C-alpha positions as CSV (number, residue, x, y, z in Angstrom):
1,M,2.8,179.9,195.2
2,S,4.8,182.7,196.6
3,G,5.0,186.1,194.6
4,T,7.6,186.2,191.6
5,S,10.5,189.1,191.8
6,E,8.9,192.5,191.0
7,G,8.4,193.2,187.5
8,K,8.1,189.4,186.1
9,G,5.1,187.8,185.4
10,P,4.4,184.1,185.0
11,A,7.2,181.9,183.4
12,G,9.4,185.0,183.7
13,V,7.6,186.9,181.0
14,A,7.7,190.7,181.5
15,V,5.0,192.9,182.8
16,P,5.4,196.6,182.4
17,G,4.3,198.9,185.6
18,S,5.0,196.6,188.2
19,T,4.4,199.4,190.9
20,F,1.1,199.0,192.7
21,R,-1.7,201.1,191.3
22,P,-4.4,203.1,192.7
23,S,-6.0,201.3,195.3
24,V,-9.2,198.8,194.7
25,T,-11.6,201.5,196.7
26,E,-10.7,204.3,194.4
27,R,-11.3,202.1,190.8
28,H,-14.6,200.8,192.3
29,N,-15.8,204.5,193.7
30,V,-17.4,205.7,190.5
31,G,-21.1,205.7,190.3
32,R,-21.3,203.8,193.7
33,T,-22.6,205.1,197.3
34,A,-20.5,204.6,200.2
35,A,-23.5,202.3,201.6
36,E,-23.3,199.9,198.6
37,L,-19.4,199.9,198.4
38,R,-19.6,199.0,202.4
39,D,-22.2,195.9,201.4
40,Y,-20.1,194.8,198.7
41,R,-16.8,194.7,200.5
42,A,-18.6,193.0,203.6
43,A,-20.1,190.0,201.0
44,F,-16.8,189.8,199.5
45,N,-14.8,189.4,202.5
46,A,-17.2,187.2,204.2
47,A,-17.6,185.0,201.1
48,H,-16.7,181.2,201.4
49,L,-15.7,181.4,197.9
50,A,-12.0,182.3,197.2
51,M,-12.2,185.3,195.4
52,A,-9.4,188.0,194.7
53,V,-9.3,191.2,192.8
54,V,-6.8,191.4,190.0
55,D,-6.0,194.9,188.1
56,H,-5.6,194.6,184.4
57,E,-1.3,194.0,184.5
58,G,-2.4,190.9,186.6
59,L,-1.5,192.2,190.3
60,V,-3.7,191.2,193.3
61,A,-5.1,194.3,194.5
62,T,-7.2,192.6,197.1
63,A,-8.3,189.0,198.3
64,N,-10.3,187.7,200.8
65,A,-9.6,185.5,203.8
66,A,-11.2,182.3,201.9
67,F,-8.5,183.0,199.3
68,A,-5.4,183.2,201.3
69,A,-6.7,180.0,203.7
70,L,-7.4,177.7,200.4
71,L,-3.9,178.7,199.0
72,G,-2.4,178.7,202.7
73,I,-0.7,182.2,202.5
74,E,-0.9,185.4,204.5
75,Q,-4.0,187.6,203.5
76,A,-1.7,190.6,204.3
77,T,1.1,188.8,201.9
78,L,-1.4,188.8,198.9
79,Q,-1.3,192.4,197.3
80,E,1.0,193.1,194.3
81,Q,1.8,189.4,193.7
82,F,1.1,188.2,190.0
83,A,-2.3,186.4,190.3
84,A,-1.1,184.0,187.4
85,D,1.5,182.9,189.6
86,L,-0.6,182.0,192.7
87,V,-2.8,179.4,190.7
88,D,-0.2,178.4,188.0
89,L,-2.1,180.2,184.7
90,G,1.1,180.4,183.0
91,S,2.2,177.0,182.8
92,D,0.9,176.5,179.1
93,R,0.3,179.2,176.5
94,R,-3.0,178.4,175.6
95,T,-4.3,179.2,179.3
96,W,-1.6,182.0,179.6
97,H,-3.1,183.7,176.6
98,A,-6.6,183.4,177.6
99,Y,-6.1,184.5,180.8
100,R,-4.2,187.6,179.1
101,E,-7.4,188.2,176.9
102,V,-9.5,188.4,179.9
103,L,-7.2,191.4,181.5
104,R,-7.1,193.3,178.4
105,G,-10.9,193.4,178.0
106,R,-10.9,191.6,175.0
107,R,-12.6,188.4,176.3
108,S,-15.7,188.1,178.6
109,R,-14.9,185.3,180.8
110,F,-12.1,182.5,181.3
111,R,-12.2,179.1,183.1
112,C,-9.9,176.3,183.6
113,T,-8.7,173.7,186.1
114,R,-5.3,173.4,187.5
115,R,-3.7,171.2,190.5
116,L,-2.3,173.1,193.1
117,K,0.3,172.3,195.9
118,H,-0.8,173.4,199.3
119,P,2.1,174.7,201.7
120,D,1.1,171.6,203.8
121,G,2.1,169.1,201.2
122,R,-1.4,168.3,199.8
123,T,-2.5,168.4,196.8
124,L,-5.9,170.2,195.5
125,W,-7.8,170.5,192.4
126,A,-9.2,174.0,191.8
127,E,-11.4,175.1,189.3
128,V,-10.4,178.7,188.3
129,T,-12.7,181.3,186.6
130,V,-11.6,184.9,185.6
131,A,-14.5,187.6,184.6
132,P,-14.3,191.5,184.5
133,V,-15.6,193.2,187.0
134,P,-18.4,195.9,185.9
135,D,-17.4,199.5,185.3
136,S,-14.0,198.6,186.1
137,R,-10.7,197.7,184.3
138,N,-10.4,195.1,187.2
139,V,-11.2,191.4,187.0
140,L,-12.5,188.8,189.7
141,L,-10.6,185.8,190.3
142,S,-12.3,182.9,191.8
143,I,-10.9,179.5,192.7
144,A,-13.6,176.8,193.9
145,D,-11.9,173.7,195.7
146,I,-13.3,170.9,193.5
147,S,-11.0,168.1,195.0
148,D,-13.8,166.0,196.4
149,R,-15.5,166.2,192.9
150,R,-12.7,165.1,191.0
151,E,-12.4,162.2,193.3
152,L,-15.7,161.2,193.2
153,H,-15.3,161.4,189.3
154,A,-12.3,159.1,189.7
155,R,-14.1,156.4,191.5
156,L,-17.0,156.2,189.2
157,R,-14.8,156.2,186.2
158,H,-12.9,153.4,188.0
159,L,-16.0,151.3,188.5
160,Q,-17.3,152.4,184.9
161,M,-13.6,150.9,184.0
162,H,-13.3,147.6,185.8
163,D,-14.9,144.3,185.8
164,A,-17.0,143.6,189.4
165,V,-16.2,140.2,189.7
166,T,-12.3,140.2,189.0
167,R,-11.4,143.8,189.7
168,L,-9.7,143.9,186.3
169,P,-9.8,146.6,183.6
170,N,-12.9,145.8,181.6
171,R,-13.3,145.9,177.8
172,T,-13.4,149.6,177.4
173,L,-10.8,150.5,179.3
174,F,-8.6,147.6,177.5
175,F,-9.7,149.6,174.0
176,E,-8.7,153.1,175.6
177,R,-5.6,151.5,176.6
178,L,-4.7,149.7,173.4
179,S,-5.5,152.9,171.1
180,T,-4.1,155.0,172.9
181,A,-0.4,152.6,172.7
182,L,-1.3,152.5,168.9
183,E,-1.1,156.2,168.8
184,S,1.7,157.6,171.2
185,S,4.0,154.7,170.6
186,A,4.8,156.1,167.1
187,Y,6.2,159.5,168.8
188,D,7.3,157.8,172.0
189,H,11.6,157.6,170.7
190,G,12.3,155.4,173.8
191,S,9.5,152.7,172.4
192,T,10.4,149.4,170.6
193,G,7.4,150.8,168.1
194,R,6.0,147.0,168.5
195,I,2.8,145.7,170.2
196,G,1.5,142.6,171.3
197,V,-1.7,140.6,172.7
198,C,-2.5,137.6,174.6
199,Y,-6.2,136.4,174.0
200,L,-7.3,134.2,175.9
201,D,-10.6,131.7,176.5
202,L,-11.2,129.3,179.4
203,D,-11.8,125.6,177.8
204,G,-15.1,124.5,179.5
205,F,-16.0,127.3,181.5
206,K,-19.6,127.1,181.2
207,A,-19.4,123.2,182.5
208,V,-18.5,124.6,185.8
209,N,-21.0,127.5,185.9
210,D,-24.0,124.6,184.9
211,T,-22.8,122.4,187.3
212,L,-21.2,124.6,190.3
213,G,-23.3,127.3,189.8
214,H,-22.4,131.1,189.0
215,R,-21.0,131.8,192.7
216,V,-18.3,129.3,192.1
217,G,-17.7,130.0,188.7
218,D,-17.3,133.5,189.8
219,R,-14.8,132.7,192.2
220,L,-12.8,130.8,189.7
221,L,-12.6,134.1,187.7
222,A,-11.1,135.8,190.3
223,A,-9.0,133.5,191.1
224,V,-7.9,132.9,187.0
225,A,-7.8,136.9,187.1
226,A,-5.1,136.7,189.8
227,R,-2.7,134.0,188.3
228,L,-2.7,136.1,185.0
229,T,-1.8,139.3,187.0
230,E,0.7,137.7,188.6
231,C,2.3,135.9,184.9
232,A,2.0,139.0,183.5
233,D,3.9,141.2,186.5
234,G,6.3,138.7,186.5
235,D,7.4,139.0,182.9
236,G,11.2,139.4,182.8
237,H,10.9,141.5,179.4
238,S,7.7,144.0,180.9
239,R,8.7,147.6,180.7
240,G,7.0,150.3,183.2
241,G,5.9,148.1,185.8
242,G,3.9,144.8,184.1
243,H,1.4,144.4,181.4
244,L,-2.4,145.5,181.2
245,V,-4.6,142.5,182.1
246,A,-8.2,142.8,181.0
247,R,-11.5,140.7,181.3
248,L,-13.5,141.5,178.2
249,G,-16.2,139.4,178.8
250,G,-17.7,135.9,180.0
251,D,-14.4,133.5,180.3
252,E,-12.3,135.8,177.9
253,F,-9.1,137.5,179.1
254,A,-6.5,139.6,176.9
255,I,-3.2,140.6,178.2
256,L,-1.9,144.1,176.4
257,V,1.9,143.6,175.9
258,E,3.0,147.3,175.0
259,D,6.7,148.0,173.6
260,S,6.7,144.2,173.1
261,T,10.3,143.0,172.0
262,G,9.0,140.2,169.6
263,T,7.0,137.0,169.5
264,E,9.4,135.3,171.8
265,Q,8.4,137.4,174.3
266,L,4.6,136.8,174.0
267,A,5.1,132.9,173.3
268,D,6.8,132.7,176.6
269,L,4.3,134.9,178.5
270,A,1.6,132.2,176.9
271,R,3.6,129.3,177.8
272,S,4.0,130.9,181.5
273,V,-0.3,131.6,181.8
274,L,-0.8,128.0,180.3
275,A,1.3,126.2,183.2
276,A,0.0,128.6,185.6
277,L,-3.6,127.8,184.7
278,Q,-3.2,124.0,184.5
279,L,-2.6,124.0,188.3
280,P,-5.5,123.1,190.3
281,F,-7.8,125.8,191.7
282,D,-8.9,124.9,195.8
283,L,-12.5,127.2,195.7
284,A,-14.8,126.6,198.4
285,G,-14.1,123.0,199.0
286,Q,-14.1,122.5,195.3
287,R,-10.8,121.5,193.7
288,L,-11.1,122.5,190.1
289,S,-8.7,122.0,187.2
290,V,-9.2,124.3,183.8
291,S,-7.5,124.9,180.8
292,A,-7.0,127.6,178.4
293,S,-7.1,128.6,174.5
294,I,-4.6,131.2,173.5
295,G,-4.5,133.4,170.8
296,V,-1.2,135.6,170.1
297,V,-0.7,138.3,168.4
298,E,2.3,140.7,168.1
299,R,3.4,143.2,165.3
300,T,4.8,146.3,164.6
301,V,2.9,149.4,165.9
302,S,3.0,150.9,162.7
303,G,0.2,150.5,160.3
304,T,-1.9,148.6,162.9
305,T,-5.2,149.7,164.1
306,A,-6.8,148.2,167.4
307,T,-9.4,146.7,165.5
308,G,-7.4,144.8,163.5
309,L,-5.2,143.7,166.1
310,M,-7.9,142.4,167.8
311,Q,-9.6,140.7,164.8
312,A,-6.3,138.7,164.3
313,A,-6.3,137.8,168.1
314,D,-9.6,136.6,167.7
315,T,-9.2,134.3,164.6
316,T,-6.0,133.1,166.3
317,L,-8.0,132.2,169.5
318,Y,-10.3,130.2,167.1
319,W,-7.4,128.3,165.6
320,A,-6.2,127.0,169.2
321,K,-9.6,126.2,170.2
322,A,-10.1,124.3,166.9
323,D,-6.7,122.7,167.1
324,G,-7.7,120.9,170.2
325,K,-7.7,123.3,172.7
326,A,-5.1,124.1,176.0
327,R,-2.8,125.4,173.6
328,W,-1.5,128.7,172.6
329,T,-1.3,129.8,168.4
330,L,0.8,132.1,167.2
331,F,-1.0,134.3,164.3
332,D,0.2,132.8,160.8
333,P,-0.7,135.3,158.2
334,E,-0.8,132.6,155.5
335,R,-3.3,130.6,157.6
336,N,-5.2,133.6,158.3
337,A,-5.2,134.2,154.2
338,H,-6.5,130.8,153.5
339,R,-9.3,131.8,156.0
340,M,-9.7,135.0,154.0
341,T,-10.2,133.4,150.8
342,R,-12.5,130.8,152.4
343,Q,-14.5,133.9,153.5
344,A,-14.9,135.4,150.2
345,L,-15.4,132.1,148.3
346,S,-18.0,131.3,150.7
347,S,-19.9,135.0,150.2
348,T,-19.8,134.5,146.4
349,L,-20.4,130.9,145.7
350,R,-24.4,131.1,145.4
351,P,-24.4,133.5,142.7
352,A,-21.5,132.3,140.9
353,V,-23.9,129.1,139.6
354,E,-25.9,131.5,138.6
355,R,-22.9,133.8,136.6
356,G,-22.1,130.2,135.0
357,E,-18.5,130.1,136.6
358,F,-18.7,126.5,137.1
359,A,-17.4,123.9,134.3
360,L,-17.2,120.2,134.3
361,E,-14.4,118.1,133.5
362,Y,-14.3,114.0,133.4
363,Q,-12.0,111.6,134.4
364,P,-12.2,108.2,132.5
365,L,-13.0,104.9,134.1
366,V,-11.4,102.0,132.3
367,G,-12.0,98.3,131.9
368,M,-9.0,96.3,133.8
369,A,-9.3,93.7,131.4
370,D,-9.6,95.5,128.2
371,G,-8.5,98.6,128.8
372,V,-11.8,100.1,127.2
373,T,-13.3,103.4,128.7
374,R,-16.6,102.2,130.4
375,G,-17.7,105.5,131.9
376,V,-16.3,109.2,133.0
377,E,-16.4,110.6,136.7
378,A,-17.9,114.5,137.0
379,L,-15.7,116.7,138.4
380,V,-16.7,120.3,139.0
381,R,-14.5,123.0,138.5
382,W,-14.8,126.9,139.5
383,N,-13.4,129.5,137.2
384,H,-13.0,131.9,139.7
385,P,-12.5,135.6,138.4
386,Q,-10.0,136.5,141.2
387,F,-8.5,132.9,142.4
388,G,-8.4,131.5,138.9
389,T,-9.6,127.4,138.3
390,L,-10.3,125.9,142.0
391,A,-10.6,121.9,142.4
392,P,-13.1,121.0,144.3
393,N,-11.3,120.1,147.6
394,R,-11.3,124.2,147.5
395,F,-14.8,124.9,147.7
396,I,-17.2,121.6,148.2
397,G,-17.0,121.6,151.8
398,I,-18.0,125.2,151.8
399,A,-20.8,124.7,149.3
400,E,-21.9,121.9,151.9
401,E,-21.7,124.1,155.1
402,D,-23.7,126.8,153.8
403,G,-26.3,124.4,151.7
404,S,-25.3,125.6,148.3
405,I,-24.4,122.4,147.2
406,V,-28.3,121.6,146.6
407,Q,-27.9,124.0,143.8
408,L,-24.7,123.2,142.5
409,G,-25.3,119.7,142.9
410,R,-28.4,120.2,140.5
411,W,-26.4,121.9,138.1
412,V,-23.7,119.6,138.2
413,L,-26.1,116.4,137.7
414,R,-28.0,118.2,135.1
415,T,-24.7,119.0,132.9
416,A,-23.1,115.7,133.5
417,C,-26.5,113.9,132.1
418,R,-26.7,116.1,129.2
419,Q,-23.1,115.8,128.5
420,A,-23.5,111.9,128.8
421,R,-26.5,112.2,126.4
422,Q,-24.8,113.8,123.8
423,W,-21.7,111.6,123.6
424,Q,-24.8,108.8,123.3
425,K,-25.8,111.0,120.2
426,D,-22.5,111.8,118.9
427,H,-21.4,107.8,118.8
428,P,-24.7,105.9,118.0
429,R,-22.2,102.5,117.3
430,T,-20.6,102.4,120.1
431,P,-21.6,101.3,123.9
432,P,-22.5,104.3,126.0
433,L,-20.6,105.6,128.4
434,F,-22.4,105.7,131.8
435,V,-21.6,109.1,134.1
436,S,-20.7,109.1,137.5
437,V,-21.5,112.3,139.8
438,N,-20.7,112.9,143.3
439,V,-23.5,113.1,145.6
440,A,-23.5,114.7,149.1
441,V,-26.2,113.7,152.0
442,R,-26.7,117.3,152.4
443,Q,-28.7,117.1,149.1
444,V,-30.8,113.9,150.4
445,W,-31.8,116.2,153.3
446,D,-32.3,119.5,151.9
447,S,-33.9,118.6,148.3
448,D,-36.0,116.1,146.9
449,L,-32.9,114.2,144.8
450,V,-35.0,111.2,144.0
451,A,-37.4,113.9,141.9
452,D,-34.2,116.0,140.9
453,V,-32.6,112.8,139.1
454,A,-36.2,111.8,137.4
455,D,-36.5,115.5,136.2
456,I,-33.1,115.4,134.6
457,L,-32.8,112.1,133.3
458,A,-36.6,112.7,131.5
459,E,-35.1,116.5,130.3
460,T,-31.8,115.2,129.1
461,G,-33.1,111.3,127.7
462,L,-30.1,109.5,129.7
463,A,-31.3,105.9,130.8
464,P,-31.1,105.8,134.1
465,H,-28.6,102.7,134.3
466,L,-26.1,105.1,132.6
467,L,-26.0,107.3,136.0
468,Q,-24.1,106.6,138.6
469,L,-24.5,108.7,141.7
470,E,-21.2,108.5,144.3
471,L,-21.5,109.0,147.9
472,T,-18.6,108.6,150.2
473,E,-18.4,105.5,152.7
474,S,-19.3,107.3,155.9
475,A,-22.5,109.0,154.8
476,V,-23.6,105.9,153.2
477,M,-22.8,103.4,155.9
478,G,-25.2,106.0,158.5
479,S,-27.8,105.7,156.0
480,A,-31.3,105.7,158.1
481,G,-34.8,107.2,157.2
482,R,-35.4,109.6,154.5
483,P,-31.2,108.8,152.9
484,L,-32.0,105.3,152.7
485,Q,-35.2,105.6,151.2
486,A,-33.9,107.9,148.5
487,L,-31.3,105.6,147.5
488,Q,-33.8,102.4,147.3
489,A,-35.8,104.8,145.0
490,L,-32.9,105.7,143.0
491,S,-31.9,102.2,142.7
492,D,-35.4,100.7,141.9
493,M,-35.4,103.4,139.0
494,G,-32.7,101.9,137.5
495,V,-29.5,104.3,138.6
496,R,-26.2,103.0,140.0
497,I,-25.4,103.6,143.6
498,A,-21.5,103.6,144.2
499,I,-19.7,104.1,147.6
500,D,-16.4,106.4,147.3
501,D,-13.5,106.2,149.3
502,F,-14.6,102.7,150.4
503,G,-11.9,101.4,153.4
504,T,-11.2,104.7,154.9
505,G,-14.6,104.8,156.8
506,Y,-16.0,102.7,159.6
507,S,-16.4,99.7,156.6
508,N,-19.4,98.4,158.4
509,L,-19.8,95.2,155.8
510,A,-23.2,94.5,157.6
511,Y,-24.5,97.6,155.4
512,L,-23.4,96.0,152.0
513,S,-26.0,93.5,152.3
514,R,-28.7,96.3,153.4
515,L,-27.8,98.9,150.9
516,P,-28.9,99.3,147.3
517,V,-25.1,99.7,146.5
518,S,-24.0,98.2,143.1
519,V,-20.3,99.6,143.1
520,L,-17.3,99.8,145.6
521,K,-14.7,102.7,144.8
522,L,-11.4,101.6,146.5
523,D,-9.7,104.3,148.1
524,G,-6.6,105.7,146.8
525,S,-4.5,104.8,149.8
526,F,-4.8,100.7,148.9
527,V,-3.7,101.3,145.2
528,R,-1.0,103.8,146.5
529,G,0.3,100.8,148.5
530,F,1.0,99.1,145.3
531,Q,3.8,101.6,144.3
532,D,6.7,99.8,145.3
533,E,6.8,97.1,142.4
534,A,10.1,96.1,143.4
535,H,9.4,95.0,147.1
536,P,5.4,94.8,147.4
537,N,3.8,94.6,150.8
538,P,1.8,91.3,150.6
539,A,-0.6,92.6,153.3
540,D,-2.1,95.4,151.0
541,E,-2.4,92.8,148.2
542,T,-4.1,90.5,150.4
543,I,-6.5,93.1,151.7
544,V,-7.9,94.6,148.2
545,E,-7.9,91.1,147.1
546,A,-10.2,90.0,149.9
547,L,-12.4,93.2,149.5
548,V,-12.5,92.7,145.9
549,Q,-13.8,89.0,146.3
550,L,-16.4,89.8,149.0
551,A,-17.5,92.6,146.4
552,H,-17.9,90.1,144.0
553,R,-20.1,87.9,145.6
554,L,-22.2,90.2,146.7
555,G,-22.7,91.2,143.0
556,L,-20.9,94.3,143.3
557,T,-18.3,95.7,141.0
558,V,-15.0,97.0,142.0
559,T,-13.1,100.3,140.9
560,A,-10.0,100.8,142.2
561,E,-9.2,105.0,142.4
562,C,-5.6,106.5,142.0
563,V,-3.9,104.2,139.5
564,E,-0.8,106.0,138.3
565,T,1.5,103.0,137.1
566,A,1.3,99.8,135.0
567,G,2.7,97.6,137.8
568,Q,-0.5,98.9,139.5
569,A,-2.8,98.2,137.0
570,S,-1.4,94.6,136.4
571,R,-1.4,93.7,140.3
572,L,-5.0,95.0,140.3
573,R,-5.9,93.1,137.1
574,R,-4.7,90.0,138.3
575,I,-6.3,90.9,141.6
576,G,-9.9,90.9,139.8
577,C,-10.6,94.9,139.7
578,D,-13.2,95.6,137.2
579,T,-12.4,99.2,136.4
580,G,-9.9,101.6,137.1
581,Q,-9.3,105.5,137.3
582,G,-6.2,107.4,137.6
583,W,-3.3,109.4,136.0
584,L,-2.1,106.0,134.3
585,Y,-5.3,106.6,131.7
586,S,-6.1,110.3,131.7
587,R,-6.0,113.1,134.0
588,A,-9.4,115.0,134.5
589,V,-10.2,116.4,131.1
590,A,-13.0,118.7,128.9
591,A,-15.7,117.0,127.6
592,E,-14.1,117.5,124.0
593,Q,-11.2,115.0,124.9
594,I,-13.3,112.3,126.2
595,A,-15.2,112.0,122.7
596,E,-11.8,111.2,121.5
597,L,-11.6,108.3,123.9
598,I,-14.7,106.5,123.1
599,G,-14.4,103.3,121.9
600,V,-10.7,103.1,122.2
601,T,-8.4,101.1,124.2
602,S,-6.4,102.5,126.9
603,L,-4.8,99.2,128.2
604,P,-1.2,100.0,128.9
605,A,1.8,98.4,127.1
């Protein structure tokens, strides 16, 4: 804060005419009475606000005692020092330019904040104001010590940006730091250009709050925060004093890894966090054990946004929970693409029915004894404008989740029945084919399936016995109440009920005698066990034979799925299966090709 050498301004900028000009008294005399001047001078000297009169060339003409005391400089030595040097106005071009504009009379006022160093070693924050003195070429420079205000602001900001329970940075500060890291890394030549996040959620934390109370829950959160901070600080790959650990809300935490060295660093950090959290917590006489699910994302800063990064982290955390919890999962772009595709399908499924994007293909159900096509299973396909032709396993689950299966199922049922009736009309001298349609349990709960079937049969003219409805074993075996009543009503109507994928679920045989079932479709896993014709597994054949005999004694017929070889067909025929379905006979084909199979024997040579 000492003056610069004569003739030089801040940062070595030349200042013309460095000798002291007329005194401040001479410059202020114009238009003033002696009494007024004495009053002004007395007020100036007695003021608690630090003030100095600076001439148009930037030199201190006079300063009051408060000015000297604030800067820690003898008052007598202040005259003819460059004011800009005393309060650091030349440290940046913008401030220096604004200050010079006021001195030249081109600007009415200028204010800035400066961090000053007192001779005793302490630092103070000062608000510097420069304004013209009326009727003069001089300016008045005043300094207000705002250190206390800055400290209060810093404390308030800390409270605003930190979580009260764990003392960790909160969501606001986390995203502020994340955004800063993404913006600055691109310009930091010492940066790796990469960034990573471990986003974690405590498994079963709600149970702790519910059983032990929120006080214990808060203590657990604080203890978890301490262990996370220890893991972050102990990361051997960290640069610049550890990573940022934040509580984002509830039992969710995040560790921000700036300048990451790659996915292995994030994986190591996630492993250490899991290990640390699996150690028991001793809290207020309670020993608690918790685990966590962690989503791990690591990528280049270029092209990454804060929103995109955290969306990926949130998705990956969901995967970790869905995969069984107490684990960490790394973001997988391919898996995410599948999720995005699923979301896109879900959002367009309902209107796709109205737009006519669905079509049916039919797979023959062939008599095992004579090879004659007895019926067909209707299989729905989605001709998606973006993803192409989609098989049922790509969208039926979605339709069941969002309820659109009711609308889609009704369309499939009507289309299949209309087609079966058309085949019957086109081939009046051939025994008619029955059509088998898959039904989801949600169709029974969310709609009046019995009324829908009755209306569609009446509309299309198809006889009830030519319609077969397939329900999965897990759905049928748990039937009670409304589903059971619906199945019974359909059976009474003459519609055949088939259990699909039989043998893969509970296989509660007691239900077979109570439900109105007429057909068992053996799951393909049994048939695939027949593939090794050179060394057949006798256990597979024994199980299938027992199921077939049981079904026949109960008055049921049996269909074998996934028949692919003549050897499989031969063994199934010998066991007594009634009908077969699979690529040996035909894949699912368009309705026109089914017409060519009506009345034709498909018995393999």
